[in-house]
C-alpha positions as CSV (number, residue, x, y, z in Angstrom):
1,M,70.5,230.6,56.2
2,I,71.3,226.8,55.5
3,S,69.6,227.1,51.9
4,R,71.9,230.1,51.2
5,K,75.0,227.9,52.3
6,L,73.7,225.0,50.2
7,K,73.5,227.2,46.9
8,R,76.9,228.4,47.8
9,W,78.1,224.7,48.4
10,Q,76.7,223.3,45.2
11,S,78.2,226.1,43.0
12,R,81.3,225.9,40.5
13,Y,81.5,222.2,40.6
14,V,82.6,220.8,37.2
15,D,81.5,217.1,36.1
16,G,83.3,214.5,34.2
17,N,86.9,214.4,35.8
18,E,89.1,211.6,36.4
19,I,90.9,212.0,40.0
20,R,93.9,210.0,41.5
21,L,95.1,210.6,45.1
22,L,98.9,210.8,45.3
23,H,100.9,210.4,48.5
24,S,104.1,212.2,49.3
25,G,107.4,210.4,48.2
26,E,108.0,208.4,45.2
27,E,104.2,208.2,44.0
28,F,103.7,212.1,43.8
29,F,107.3,212.7,42.2
30,S,107.0,209.8,39.8
31,A,103.7,211.3,38.6
32,L,105.3,214.9,38.2
33,E,108.3,213.8,36.5
34,R,106.3,211.6,33.9
35,N,104.0,214.5,33.2
36,I,106.8,216.8,32.6
37,Q,108.3,214.3,30.2
38,E,105.2,213.6,28.3
39,A,104.3,217.3,27.8
40,K,103.7,218.4,24.3
41,S,102.6,221.8,24.1
42,H,102.8,224.0,27.2
43,I,103.4,223.5,31.1
44,H,102.5,225.8,34.0
45,I,104.3,225.2,37.4
46,Q,103.5,227.4,40.4
47,V,105.0,226.2,43.8
48,Y,105.6,227.9,47.2
49,T,108.9,226.1,47.8
50,L,111.3,224.8,45.3
51,E,114.6,223.9,47.0
52,P,117.9,223.6,44.9
53,D,118.4,220.1,46.4
54,E,118.6,216.7,44.6
55,T,114.8,216.7,44.1
56,G,114.5,220.4,43.0
57,M,117.5,220.1,40.6
58,R,116.0,217.0,39.0
59,I,112.6,218.7,38.3
60,I,114.4,221.9,37.0
61,S,116.5,219.5,34.6
62,L,113.3,218.0,33.4
63,L,111.7,221.5,32.8
64,K,114.8,222.6,31.1
65,E,114.6,219.4,28.9
66,A,111.1,220.2,28.1
67,A,111.5,223.9,27.0
68,M,114.5,222.8,24.7
69,R,112.3,220.4,23.0
70,G,109.6,223.3,22.2
71,V,107.4,223.2,25.3
72,R,106.4,226.7,26.5
73,V,107.3,226.5,30.0
74,Y,105.8,228.9,32.7
75,A,107.3,228.8,36.1
76,I,106.7,230.8,39.3
77,F,108.1,230.2,42.7
78,D,107.3,232.2,46.0
79,A,110.2,234.6,46.7
80,F,109.9,233.7,50.4
81,G,109.3,230.1,50.2
82,S,111.8,229.5,47.4
83,Q,114.5,231.8,49.0
84,N,117.2,229.4,48.5
85,L,116.8,229.4,44.8
86,A,119.2,231.8,43.7
87,E,119.3,234.1,40.7
88,S,121.8,231.9,39.1
89,H,119.3,229.1,39.0
90,L,116.6,231.4,37.6
91,Q,119.0,232.5,34.8
92,D,120.2,229.1,34.1
93,M,116.1,228.1,33.4
94,R,115.9,231.4,31.3
95,N,118.8,230.4,29.2
96,S,117.0,227.0,28.5
97,G,113.9,228.9,27.4
98,I,111.9,228.8,30.6
99,I,109.8,231.7,31.4
100,V,110.4,232.1,35.0
101,R,109.9,234.6,38.1
102,K,109.6,234.9,41.7
103,F,106.3,236.1,43.1
104,S,106.4,238.9,45.7
105,P,110.0,239.4,46.2
106,L,111.1,240.9,49.5
107,F,113.3,243.4,47.7
108,S,111.8,245.8,45.2
109,G,114.3,248.3,43.9
110,I,115.7,249.9,46.9
111,R,112.5,249.3,48.8
112,I,111.8,246.3,51.5
113,K,108.5,245.0,51.4
114,L,106.0,242.5,52.7
115,G,103.8,240.7,50.1
116,R,101.4,238.2,49.9
117,K,102.6,234.6,49.8
118,M,102.0,232.0,46.6
119,H,101.4,229.2,48.6
120,H,99.4,227.1,46.4
121,K,101.0,224.2,44.5
122,I,99.9,223.7,40.9
123,F,101.2,221.9,37.7
124,V,99.2,221.8,34.5
125,A,100.4,220.1,31.3
126,D,98.8,220.9,27.8
127,G,95.8,221.9,29.7
128,E,94.8,218.0,29.9
129,I,96.4,216.8,33.1
130,A,97.1,218.6,36.3
131,L,98.6,218.1,40.0
132,T,97.8,219.9,42.8
133,G,97.7,219.7,46.7
134,G,100.2,220.4,49.7
135,L,103.4,219.1,48.5
136,N,106.4,221.5,47.7
137,I,109.4,220.4,45.8
138,S,112.4,219.3,47.8
139,N,114.0,216.3,49.4
140,S,111.7,216.6,52.5
141,Y,108.5,215.6,50.3
142,S,110.3,213.2,48.0
143,G,112.0,211.3,50.8
144,R,115.4,211.2,49.3
145,G,117.7,210.3,52.2
146,E,114.8,210.6,54.7
147,T,111.1,209.7,55.5
148,P,109.1,212.0,53.3
149,W,107.0,214.5,55.2
150,L,103.1,213.3,55.3
151,D,101.3,215.1,52.5
152,F,98.8,214.4,49.8
153,G,98.0,215.6,46.4
154,V,95.9,214.8,43.4
155,Q,96.2,214.2,39.8
156,V,93.3,215.2,37.8
157,R,92.2,214.9,34.2
158,G,89.3,216.5,32.6
159,P,87.4,219.9,32.3
160,I,88.8,221.1,35.9
161,C,92.2,221.2,34.3
162,G,90.8,224.4,32.2
163,E,90.1,225.8,35.6
164,L,93.7,225.2,37.1
165,E,95.1,226.4,33.9
166,K,93.1,229.6,34.2
167,T,94.5,230.2,37.7
168,C,97.9,229.8,36.5
169,R,97.4,232.3,33.5
170,M,96.3,235.0,35.9
171,R,99.8,235.4,37.2
172,W,101.1,235.9,33.5
173,K,99.0,238.6,32.4
174,R,101.2,240.3,30.1
175,E,101.9,236.9,28.2
176,F,98.2,236.1,27.8
177,R,96.7,239.7,27.7
178,R,96.4,239.3,23.8
179,N,94.9,235.8,24.0
180,K,98.0,234.4,22.1
181,F,97.2,231.0,23.2
182,P,93.3,230.4,23.7
183,L,92.3,228.5,26.7
184,A,91.2,225.0,25.8
185,L,88.5,223.2,27.4
186,P,89.5,219.6,28.3
187,T,87.0,216.9,27.4
188,T,85.3,214.6,29.7
189,S,87.5,212.1,31.3
190,G,86.0,210.5,34.3
191,T,82.8,210.7,36.7
192,S,84.0,212.7,39.3
193,R,82.4,216.1,40.4
194,V,85.3,218.6,41.5
195,R,86.0,222.2,41.6
196,A,88.9,224.4,42.3
197,S,88.5,226.8,45.1
198,R,90.9,229.7,45.9
199,N,91.8,232.2,48.6
200,D,93.2,235.5,47.9
201,W,91.7,238.0,50.5
202,F,93.2,241.0,48.8
203,R,91.5,240.1,45.6
204,N,88.1,239.3,47.3
205,R,88.5,235.4,46.9
206,T,87.7,233.6,49.9
207,Q,86.2,230.5,48.6
208,I,88.3,227.9,50.6
209,S,87.5,229.7,53.9
210,A,83.8,229.8,52.9
211,T,84.0,226.1,52.2
212,Y,85.6,225.2,55.5
213,A,82.9,227.2,57.2
214,D,80.1,225.8,55.3
215,M,81.5,222.1,55.9
216,V,81.3,222.6,59.6
217,K,77.7,223.9,59.4
218,L,76.5,221.2,56.9
219,A,78.1,218.1,58.4
220,K,75.8,215.6,59.9
221,K,77.9,212.7,61.2
222,E,81.8,213.6,61.1
223,I,84.4,216.2,60.3
224,F,87.8,215.1,59.8
225,I,90.6,217.6,59.6
226,L,94.2,217.1,59.3
227,S,96.5,220.2,59.3
228,P,100.0,221.0,60.3
229,Y,99.2,224.5,61.2
230,F,95.8,224.5,63.0
231,L,95.1,228.0,64.5
232,P,91.6,228.8,63.7
233,G,89.8,232.2,64.2
234,Y,87.0,232.5,66.8
235,R,84.2,232.1,64.4
236,F,85.5,228.9,63.1
237,L,86.5,227.4,66.4
238,R,83.0,228.4,67.7
239,S,81.6,226.7,64.8
240,L,83.4,223.4,65.4
241,L,82.4,223.4,69.2
242,H,78.7,224.0,68.1
243,A,78.8,221.1,65.6
244,R,80.3,218.8,68.2
245,K,77.6,220.0,70.7
246,G,75.2,219.0,68.0
247,G,76.4,215.2,67.7
248,V,78.9,215.8,65.0
249,R,82.2,213.9,65.8
250,I,85.1,216.1,65.2
251,I,88.4,214.6,64.5
252,L,91.7,216.6,64.3
253,V,95.0,215.0,63.2
254,L,97.9,217.5,64.2
255,P,101.7,217.4,64.1
256,G,103.4,215.6,66.8
257,L,106.5,216.7,64.9
258,S,106.5,220.2,63.3
259,D,108.7,222.3,61.0
260,V,107.4,225.4,62.7
261,P,107.6,224.8,66.4
262,L,106.3,228.1,67.4
263,V,102.8,227.2,65.5
264,K,103.0,223.8,67.2
265,Y,103.0,225.4,70.5
266,A,100.4,227.8,69.9
267,T,98.0,225.1,68.6
268,E,98.5,222.9,71.9
269,H,97.3,226.1,73.7
270,L,93.8,225.1,72.2
271,Y,93.7,221.7,73.5
272,A,92.4,222.9,77.0
273,T,89.4,224.2,75.0
274,L,89.0,221.5,72.6
275,L,89.5,218.2,74.5
276,P,86.9,218.9,77.3
277,K,84.2,219.5,74.6
278,G,84.8,215.9,73.3
279,I,86.6,216.6,70.1
280,D,89.1,213.9,69.2
281,I,92.8,215.0,68.8
282,Y,95.5,212.9,67.3
283,E,99.1,213.6,66.9
284,W,101.2,212.1,64.0
285,K,104.9,211.6,65.1
286,D,106.3,209.2,62.6
287,S,107.5,212.2,60.3
288,V,106.8,215.9,60.0
289,L,103.1,216.3,59.1
290,H,102.5,218.8,56.2
291,G,99.3,217.6,54.4
292,K,96.1,219.7,54.5
293,I,92.8,217.9,54.0
294,A,89.2,217.8,55.5
295,I,86.7,215.1,54.9
296,M,82.9,215.5,55.7
297,D,80.6,212.5,56.4
298,S,82.9,210.4,54.4
299,A,81.0,211.8,51.5
300,W,83.1,215.0,50.4
301,C,86.6,215.9,50.8
302,T,89.1,218.8,50.0
303,I,92.8,218.6,49.5
304,G,95.3,221.5,49.0
305,S,97.4,224.2,50.5
306,Y,94.9,225.7,52.9
307,N,95.2,225.7,56.7
308,P,92.5,226.9,59.1
309,N,94.5,229.9,60.3
310,A,94.8,233.7,59.7
311,L,97.7,233.2,57.3
312,S,95.7,231.1,54.8
313,D,92.6,233.3,55.2
314,Y,94.0,236.8,54.7
315,L,97.7,236.7,53.5
316,S,98.4,233.8,51.3
317,L,97.3,232.7,47.8
318,E,95.8,229.1,48.4
319,M,94.4,226.5,46.2
320,N,92.2,223.6,47.1
321,I,90.5,220.7,45.1
322,D,87.0,220.1,46.4
323,I,85.8,216.5,45.5
324,D,82.1,215.8,45.7
325,D,82.7,211.9,45.2
326,G,81.3,209.8,47.8
327,A,83.4,206.7,46.7
328,F,86.5,208.5,46.5
329,S,86.0,210.4,49.7
330,S,84.8,207.0,51.6
331,Q,88.0,205.1,50.4
332,F,90.2,208.0,51.4
333,R,88.6,208.4,54.9
334,E,88.9,204.5,55.5
335,E,92.7,204.7,54.2
336,L,93.4,207.5,56.9
337,E,91.8,205.4,59.5
338,K,94.1,202.4,58.7
339,T,97.3,204.2,57.9
340,I,97.3,207.4,59.7
341,I,95.0,207.3,62.8
342,T,96.2,203.7,63.9
343,K,99.7,205.1,64.1
344,C,98.9,208.3,65.9
345,T,99.0,209.2,69.4
346,K,95.6,210.1,70.7
347,I,95.6,213.1,73.2
348,T,93.0,212.4,76.0
349,V,91.9,214.9,78.8
350,D,93.5,213.2,81.6
351,E,96.8,212.8,79.7
352,Y,97.0,216.5,78.7
353,A,96.1,217.5,82.0
354,R,99.1,215.3,83.6
355,S,101.5,216.7,80.8
356,S,100.6,220.2,81.2
357,T,103.0,221.7,83.7
358,L,102.9,225.5,84.5
359,M,105.7,226.1,82.6
360,K,104.4,224.3,79.5
361,K,101.0,226.2,79.7
362,I,103.0,229.5,79.9
363,V,105.1,228.6,77.0
364,N,102.1,227.4,75.0
365,G,100.1,230.7,75.8
366,L,102.8,232.9,75.0
367,A,103.4,231.0,71.6
368,Y,99.6,231.3,70.8
369,H,99.4,235.2,71.4
370,A,103.0,235.8,69.9
371,T,101.8,234.0,66.7
372,W,98.7,235.8,66.4
373,L,100.6,239.2,67.0
374,L,103.1,238.2,64.2
375,L,100.3,237.4,61.8
376,R,98.4,240.6,62.6
377,L,101.6,242.6,62.0
378,Q,102.4,240.8,58.8
379,F,98.8,241.6,57.5
380,V,99.2,245.5,58.4
381,L,102.6,245.6,56.7
382,T,101.5,243.5,53.5
383,T,101.5,245.1,50.2
384,R,98.6,243.9,47.7
385,K,100.8,243.4,44.7
């Protein structure tokens, strides 16, 4: 079984990439703005949330400028995540030459439908440079007027950009059906071994879910998971507990502040199972936690849009970058220890027991079961288109 896991684990990697870690706030958005301004041929941008606030309008303005100087701009925003982006905003972009649409609108003709969510965040310019990770486009992530939400992305150059652009083109079948613009294969740019992993359960794509499952089974020393919406299924939870029993240290960094309180309460319901088994739980309270990363043995890591929960496993389109680079992963793990763990509140068994009043246990239990019921209902009602 392990040999089969190893074969799957080692597949699809692309060598010769240059990768740079980006943090939420000025660092990420400066890179995004610069890459839009320097694009010469074409841009793909696909993101769950683009808010028409100061940050969002700045990015829209730059995309319009790019289109008006002759760059082909293809933009897709999720209909639910970008519900504040009005039709007037989309029409303004179209008038500037941007090819834009929303993914899976709630209303289709006279029908109301529930569709899959395009949760990934991808930007590719000229097929040569790309940004991806967990960041949406809004003031919450740029930090304009507030502390930016804790999140991470990566900027990549090299052959992996071809894979990311191919993923973007799949959402534009009509435009690329006749191969009007052949997909270029970027040249080697660095030394990192990287792969793009996707989840789209309705299209039989479960690469990220499989990667997380394999990571837990193959880890020898440590599994580090940072997730804002940690609500794993029974199999993954059982695998984590089995790994801990086998001597693997499990570190979970979870939100002390959340933009979805119901899910936070549901996650806290799991503390009673996780803490007595020796799993380390830390809560980040300096800002809203939104990053989604995992690191195995300080030798391998994944960064993207995926959370260990049913929404990411079965209902959303997700994208992660898996980085098989020991130097990068080790440095990232060390940074997280110094800048995140040291500022977190560690949840111990005794402290959790003291704070877990009967009312809190009831609220967390109800939140847990309500969340699973809502996810199950959405899955039943979701259309495949």
